[in-house]
N, C-alpha and C positions, 0 to 999 in steps of 0.2 A: 559534580554530579549529575550523570548522564540523565536525562528525560527526553520520552518521546511523547507530542501530544496530538494524537490524531483528529481529524474531524472532516465535516460533509457528507456523512452517514445520511440515510435515508428511506424512504418509500418512494419506490417508483415502480411504473408501468412497464410492463415488457416494450423493448424497444428503445427506452428513453436513456437519458444520460445523467452521470452524476461524475463529482470531482472528489476525489480525496484528498486532504491534505495532512501532513506531517511536521509538526517543528519540531527540530531540535535544538536542544541546548546542552551546555557542559562539555564539547566536545567542538574542536575544529572540524566543521563538518564536510569542508572539502576535501578531508585527507580519505573520507571511508565509502565504501560500498554501500548501500542503502537498498532494503527489500520491501515489498509490501507480501504479507502471508493473509490466508483466511483460512476461517473454521466453520465450518457448517455443522449443524446439529449431529450428532453421534456421527462425526466421520474425523479423520485427523486432519490436523495443520497440513495446510500446502502453501508452497511457496509460488506465488502468482507472476510476481515479476520481479527484477533486479536493476538496479542501474550502477557501473562505478562510478569511480573518481573521474574517469576519463569520458565517461557519458556513454559508454559501451552499456546495451540493456538487452536481458535476456527474458522470455515469457513462457508460461505455463502454455502448453498448445491448445487448450480450450480458450483461451482468451486473447490468444494471437489475432492481428488485424482488428482486436475492438478494443483492448487497453493498450493506452500508452503511459509509460510511468517517466517522469522528467525530474529534476532538480533545476534549484537554484539557491546558489552557494551564496549569493548575500544576502539571502532572508532565512538563510540553514533550513531549508523547507524541502520537502519531496512531496510530489506528487504523484495519482492515480488517477488520470480521465480513462473514466468506464464508458462505451458508447456501445449501443444494441445491446441493452441488457437483457439478461433471459434468467427466468427464475432458478434455475440451477447455478446462479453467481449469486443467491441469496447465502449472507455468512457474513461471520464479524471479520473483520479488516482489522490487519495488525500492521503496523511499522516495526521495522525490527533493523538493528544495526550489532555489530560485532565488533568492538574496541578494547582494547587492554585486556586481553585474553576473555572478553564475558559479553555473553550477552544480553541485549538491553530491547525491551518490548514497550511498545505505547500502550494504554487502556481498551484499545480496541472501538472501532466504530461499526456499526448495524449498518450493513445493507441488507433490505429487504426488496425483493422483484417479485411484483403479483399483480394482476390485475382487478 
C-alpha cells in the first residue's frame, strides 16, 4: 500500500523560509518522479515542483528561484525548501506520486504566510 506523509508546514512571516518533507512507503521510491502541488482557498490545485528519478527538476514560474525540490532515496523522502515566502504562497501543500497507473496523494500540510 502506497502512503505519502507530509510534514513541515506552519505559519511564517513574509520573507522567511520553511522546509516541507514527504515520506513515502509501499513503493520503490527511487523509481518514480515526485511532485509537490498546492491548493489555495477557492483556487484549483496547481503543480509547484517536480523531481524526476534522475534528479531533473521543474518549477511553477512564480516559485522559480525561491523554492527547491530535492529527494533522498535512502530515506524515501522528498523535500520542498521554500525561501522568501510570500502571502500568495499560502496554501495546503500536497505530495504526489503516480505509480501503477494510479495517483497517490498525501494528506496535505498547511502553509500560511502572514505578518
